[in-house]
C-alpha positions in Angstrom: 125.0 197.8 172.8 128.8 198.3 172.4 130.7 198.4 169.2 131.7 194.7 169.3 128.1 193.6 169.9 126.8 195.8 167.2 129.4 194.6 164.7 129.1 190.9 165.6 125.4 190.7 166.3 124.9 188.3 163.4 121.5 187.1 164.4 119.9 190.6 164.3 121.7 191.5 161.1 120.8 188.2 159.5 117.1 189.0 159.9 117.6 192.5 158.3 120.0 191.4 155.4 120.3 187.9 153.9 123.9 186.6 153.7 125.3 189.0 156.3 125.7 186.3 159.0 128.2 184.2 156.9 130.2 187.3 155.8 130.7 188.4 159.4 131.7 184.9 160.6 134.3 184.7 157.8 135.5 188.2 158.6 135.9 187.2 162.3 137.9 184.1 161.3 140.1 186.2 159.0 140.8 188.7 161.7 141.8 185.9 164.1 144.1 184.4 161.5 145.7 187.7 160.7 146.2 188.3 164.4 148.1 185.0 164.7 150.1 185.9 161.6 151.0 189.3 163.1 152.1 187.5 166.3 154.3 185.1 164.3 155.7 188.0 162.4 156.7 189.8 165.5 158.4 186.6 166.8 160.2 186.3 163.4 161.4 189.8 163.5 162.8 189.3 167.0 164.7 186.1 165.8 165.5 187.1 162.2 169.0 187.8 161.0 170.1 191.2 159.9 169.8 190.5 156.1 166.9 188.2 155.4 166.1 187.1 151.9 162.7 187.5 150.2 160.1 184.8 151.0 156.5 184.6 149.8 153.8 182.7 151.7 150.1 182.5 150.7 147.5 181.8 153.3 143.7 181.4 152.7 141.0 181.8 155.3 137.9 179.6 155.2 134.7 181.5 154.4 133.8 184.6 152.3 135.9 187.7 153.1 136.0 191.1 151.7 138.5 191.8 148.9 141.9 192.6 150.2 143.5 195.9 149.3 146.1 195.8 146.6 149.5 195.1 148.2 151.8 198.0 148.4 155.0 197.8 146.5 157.8 196.7 148.8 161.0 198.5 148.5 163.8 196.5 147.1 165.7 194.9 149.9 169.4 195.3 149.8 171.2 192.1 149.3 173.5 191.3 152.2 177.1 191.8 151.3 178.9 188.5 151.1 180.9 187.7 154.1 184.6 188.0 153.5 186.2 184.8 152.9 188.3 183.7 155.7 191.9 183.9 155.3 193.4 180.6 154.3 195.1 179.0 157.1 197.8 176.7 156.6 196.7 173.2 157.2 198.9 170.2 157.4 196.7 168.2 155.3 194.9 169.7 152.3 192.1 167.2 152.5 191.4 168.0 156.0 191.5 171.7 155.2 189.2 171.2 152.2 186.7 169.2 154.3 186.7 171.8 157.0 186.2 174.5 154.4 183.3 172.6 152.9 181.8 172.1 156.3 182.2 175.8 157.1 180.7 176.7 153.7 177.8 174.2 154.2 177.2 175.7 157.7 177.3 179.2 156.3 174.9 178.3 153.4 172.6 176.6 155.9 172.6 179.7 158.1 172.1 181.8 155.0 169.1 179.6 153.9 167.7 179.7 157.4 168.0 183.5 157.5 166.4 183.8 154.0 163.5 181.6 155.1 163.0 183.6 158.2 163.1 186.9 156.2 160.6 185.5 153.6 158.4 184.4 156.5 158.7 187.8 158.1 158.0 189.5 154.7 155.0 187.3 154.2 153.8 187.9 157.7 154.2 191.7 157.1 152.3 191.5 153.9 149.6 189.5 155.5 149.5 191.9 158.4 149.1 194.8 156.0 146.3 192.9 154.2 144.7 192.3 157.6 145.1 196.0 158.5 143.6 197.0 155.1 140.7 194.7 155.7 140.3 195.9 159.2 140.4 199.5 158.0 137.9 198.6 155.3 135.6 196.9 157.9 136.0 200.0 160.2 135.2 202.3 157.3 132.2 200.2 156.4 131.1 200.2 160.0 131.6 204.0 160.3 129.7 204.4 157.0 126.8 202.3 158.4 126.9 204.2 161.7 126.9 207.5 159.7 124.0 206.3 157.6 122.2 205.2 160.8 122.9 208.5 162.4 121.7 210.4 159.3 118.6 208.2 159.2 118.0 208.8 162.9 118.7 212.5 162.4 116.3 212.6 159.5 113.6 210.8 161.5 114.2 213.2 164.4 113.9 216.2 162.1 110.8 214.7 160.6 109.3 214.1 164.1 110.2 217.7 165.1 108.7 219.0 161.9 105.6 216.9 162.5 105.4 218.2 166.0 105.8 221.8 164.8 103.1 221.3 162.2 100.9 219.7 164.8 101.5 222.6 167.2 100.8 225.1 164.4 97.6 223.3 163.6 96.6 223.1 167.3 97.4 226.8 167.6 95.4 227.7 164.5 92.5 225.5 165.8 92.7 227.2 169.2 92.8 230.7 167.6 89.8 229.7 165.4 87.9 228.4 168.4 88.7 231.6 170.4 87.7 233.7 167.4 84.4 231.8 167.1 83.8 232.1 170.8 84.5 235.8 170.7 82.1 236.2 167.7 79.5 234.1 169.5 79.9 236.2 172.6 79.6 239.4 170.6 76.6 238.1 168.8 74.9 237.1 172.0 75.8 240.4 173.6 74.3 242.3 170.6 71.2 240.1 170.7 70.9 240.7 174.5 71.3 244.5 174.0 68.8 244.4 171.1 66.4 242.4 173.3 66.9 244.8 176.2 66.4 247.8 173.9 63.2 246.3 172.4 62.0 245.5 175.9 62.8 249.0 177.1 61.0 250.4 174.0 58.1 248.1 174.6 57.9 249.1 178.3 58.2 252.8 177.3 55.4 252.4 174.7 53.3 250.5 177.2 54.0 253.2 179.8 53.1 255.9 177.3 50.0 254.0 176.3 49.0 253.6 179.9 49.6 257.3 180.5 47.6 258.1 177.4 44.9 255.7 178.5 44.9 257.2 182.0 44.9 260.7 180.5 42.1 259.8 178.2 40.2 258.1 181.0 40.7 261.2 183.1 39.5 263.4 180.2 36.5 261.0 179.7 35.8 261.1 183.4 36.1 264.9 183.3 33.9 265.1 180.3 31.5 262.7 181.9 31.5 264.7 185.0 31.0 267.9 183.0 28.3 266.2 181.0 26.6 265.0 184.2 26.9 268.5 185.7 25.5 270.0 182.5 22.8 267.4 182.5 22.1 268.2 186.1 22.0 271.9 185.2 19.8 271.3 182.2 17.6 269.1 184.3 17.4 271.7 187.0 16.6 274.3 184.3 14.0 272.0 182.7 12.5 271.3 186.1 12.5 275.0 186.7 11.0 275.6 183.3 8.5 272.9 183.9 7.5 274.4 187.2 7.2 277.8 185.5 5.2 276.3 182.6 3.0 274.5 185.1 2.4 277.8 186.9 1.8 279.5 183.5 -0.5 276.7 182.5 -2.4 276.9 185.8 -2.6 280.7 185.3 -3.8 280.2 181.7 -6.3 277.6 182.7 -7.6 279.9 185.3 -7.7 282.7 182.7 -9.5 280.4 180.2 -12.0 279.4 182.7 -12.6 283.0 183.5 -12.9 283.8 179.8 -15.3 280.9 179.3 -17.3 282.0 182.2 -17.4 285.4 180.7 -18.8 284.0 177.5 -15.6 284.6 175.4 -15.3 282.0 172.6 -12.2 279.7 172.2 -11.4 280.1 175.8 -10.2 276.5 176.1 -8.7 276.1 172.6 -5.2 276.2 174.1 -5.7 273.2 176.4 -5.5 269.4 175.7 -5.0 269.7 172.0 -4.2 265.9 171.7 -7.6 264.4 172.5 -8.4 266.4 175.6 -10.5 269.5 176.0 -13.0 270.9 173.5 -15.0 269.1 170.9 -14.5 271.3 167.9 -12.0 269.0 166.2 -9.0 271.4 166.5 -7.1 268.9 168.6 -7.3 266.3 165.9 -5.9 268.9 163.4 -3.0 269.7 165.6 -2.3 265.9 166.1 -2.4 265.3 162.3 0.1 268.1 161.8 2.5 267.1 164.6 2.4 263.3 164.1 4.3 263.1 160.7 7.3 264.9 162.2 7.5 262.5 165.3 10.2 259.9 164.2 10.2 257.3 167.0 9.9 253.5 167.0 7.1 252.9 169.5 7.8 249.6 171.4 5.0 247.2 172.1 2.8 248.4 174.9 3.4 246.6 178.3 0.5 247.2 180.7 -1.7 250.2 180.9 1.0 252.8 181.1 0.8 255.5 178.4 3.8 257.9 178.6 2.8 261.5 177.8 5.0 264.5 176.8 3.6 267.9 177.4 4.9 271.0 175.6 4.0 274.7 175.5 4.2 275.9 172.0 4.7 279.7 171.4 3.1 280.9 168.2 3.4 284.0 166.1 0.2 285.9 165.0 0.5 284.0 161.7 0.7 280.6 163.3 4.5 280.1 163.0 6.1 278.2 165.9 8.5 280.5 167.8 9.5 278.1 170.5 8.7 274.8 172.2 9.2 274.3 176.0 8.8 270.9 177.8 6.4 271.3 180.6 6.2 267.6 181.6 8.5 264.7 180.5 7.3 261.3 179.5 10.2 259.7 181.3 11.8 258.9 177.9 14.1 261.6 176.7 14.2 260.2 173.2 10.4 260.2 172.9 10.4 263.8 174.3 12.9 264.9 171.7 10.9 263.2 168.9 7.7 264.9 169.9 9.5 268.3 170.2 10.9 267.9 166.6 7.4 267.0 165.4 5.9 270.1 167.0 8.7 272.3 165.4 8.0 270.6 162.1 4.3 271.6 162.3 4.8 275.2 161.4 2.6 277.0 160.8 0.0 275.4 163.2 -3.5 274.7 161.9 -5.7 277.8 162.1 -8.1 277.7 165.0 -11.9 277.7 164.4 -12.1 281.3 165.6 -9.6 282.4 163.0 -7.1 284.0 165.4 -3.9 282.2 166.7 -3.4 282.4 170.5 0.1 283.4 171.8 0.8 279.8 172.9 -0.9 276.4 172.8 -0.2 273.5 175.3 0.2 270.2 173.5 0.0 266.8 175.2 1.3 264.0 173.0 0.6 260.4 174.2 2.7 257.5 173.0 0.0 254.9 172.5 -2.9 257.2 171.2 
């Protein structure tokens, strides 16, 4: 929009400010009128005499206009010097001369009046032109002031927009920095948790490995101990079997010796055989059983069938009847029952005194489970 359109766009200004449309229309009419006056003044200057007289003219434009600037003081115009009176010329007739002089004077007065009227018109035109210039200058200053105000307003709006953009950018930057910081903290926290989980997993795996190694070691030790126990048991079994074989040989030898003694008529020749219900009828076997039985601590299970497990021991005695040793000559097949019987024999010390009054060097004791 050019300056003319901005200045005379009365429709747009009328919407923004009431009464502005009439003011601008009146100002436009005033400018046109003053332009015409300036044109007339220029024409008057070109046709005015050298010494015009002062003339005042008042013109009023229709509509509301801005107040005119105070008219500047006009310098006093120099009055034209009176033209020198013409030299009197001799005339033949005084009346004709007087008439001619009056006509000349009238012509001169008429020219002087016309010159004064033209000068007054020119002065008035000049004054009006100055008023129009003052109004135009005032209108230009108003327009410049409005433009300056608009530029200042636009500048303020631009600065406010720039400030808002800066604040927005600063907020976005701060939000971005906060987001990056939060992401970094989250990543560090996740990394620490992962490292902690990895360390715990490694520690757990190490503990499990150590436990497995300990279990394997313990199992190996147990297997070794079991193997050693089995080997010891085998050795003990072999020793017991050897001892049983030896005891069997000794028993056979003793039996043969007893038979020989009995055949020879020596009393108590069979007192050392079958002391638990077998051999002899003098009641000594019952005494031995009564002595051994309280020391046999074993829960006898219900009998199943006709089987009657029997543990046979050779008991070595001192001359006073004290038990010096007990050897298993035949197992019942139940080690716990064998041990209980052995403990009962050891608890029966000294043994009951034989009917003959003299203790033999050993007595073979057979202890049956269900007798």
